C-alpha positions in Angstrom: -0.7 24.6 1.6 0.0 28.1 2.8 -2.1 27.4 6.0 0.5 24.8 6.9 3.3 27.3 7.4 3.9 30.0 10.0 6.1 33.1 10.4 7.9 31.6 13.4 8.8 27.9 13.7 7.2 25.7 16.4 10.2 24.1 18.0 8.1 22.2 20.6 9.7 18.7 21.0 7.6 15.8 20.1 7.3 12.3 21.6 8.3 9.7 19.0 6.1 6.6 18.9 7.6 3.2 19.0 7.3 1.2 15.8 4.7 -1.5 15.8 6.5 -3.8 13.4 10.0 -5.1 14.0 12.3 -3.4 11.5 14.4 -6.5 11.1 11.4 -8.7 10.3 11.0 -10.0 6.8 8.0 -11.1 4.9 7.3 -14.8 5.1 8.3 -17.0 2.2 5.4 -17.7 -0.2 5.5 -21.4 0.7 4.4 -20.3 4.2 1.3 -18.6 2.9 -1.9 -20.0 1.6 -4.7 -19.1 -0.8 -4.9 -15.5 -2.1 -2.0 -14.3 0.2 0.3 -16.8 -1.5 -0.9 -15.8 -5.0 -0.4 -12.2 -4.2 3.1 -12.8 -2.9 4.1 -14.7 -6.0 2.6 -12.1 -8.3 4.3 -9.2 -6.6 7.6 -11.1 -6.6 7.4 -11.2 -10.4 6.7 -7.4 -10.8 9.4 -5.2 -12.1 10.2 -2.5 -9.5 13.5 -1.5 -11.1 11.8 1.0 -13.3 9.2 3.5 -12.1 5.7 2.5 -13.0 6.7 -0.7 -14.7 4.5 -2.8 -12.4 0.8 -3.3 -13.2 -0.7 -0.5 -11.0 -4.1 -2.1 -10.8 -2.8 -5.5 -9.6 -0.3 -3.8 -7.2 -3.0 -1.6 -5.7 -5.2 -4.6 -5.1 -2.3 -6.5 -3.5 -1.5 -3.5 -1.3 -5.2 -3.1 -0.3 -5.4 -6.7 0.8 -2.1 -6.5 2.7 -3.2 -3.5 4.7 -7.0 -4.0 5.0 -7.3 -7.8 4.8 -9.1 -10.0 2.4 -12.4 -9.5 4.2 -12.6 -5.8 3.4 -14.0 -5.2 -0.2 -11.8 -3.4 -2.6 -13.4 -0.1 -3.6 -14.7 0.0 -7.2 -15.5 2.9 -9.4 -19.2 2.9 -10.3 -20.1 2.5 -13.9 -21.2 6.2 -14.3 -17.8 7.5 -13.0 -16.0 5.1 -15.4 -18.1 6.3 -18.4 -17.5 10.0 -17.5 -13.7 9.6 -17.4 -13.5 7.6 -20.6 
């Protein structure tokens, strides 16, 4: 990380980008969704986020992957050799 810092600060102003998602827009209700999107919405609504790491990280990672990449993009899987080496 040392390479990220300098002796003198760079005070050059930056141009802020406009947000691409409305900040006052809420997620649709599960009843407005269909198929896997509805299942994921219902599953994530039951997850406990009140305590750090209480939610099932595997299920949450899959839900977040689909929310950002879509259901057409395959979820990356560890190959069997990597799995055996880590266990």
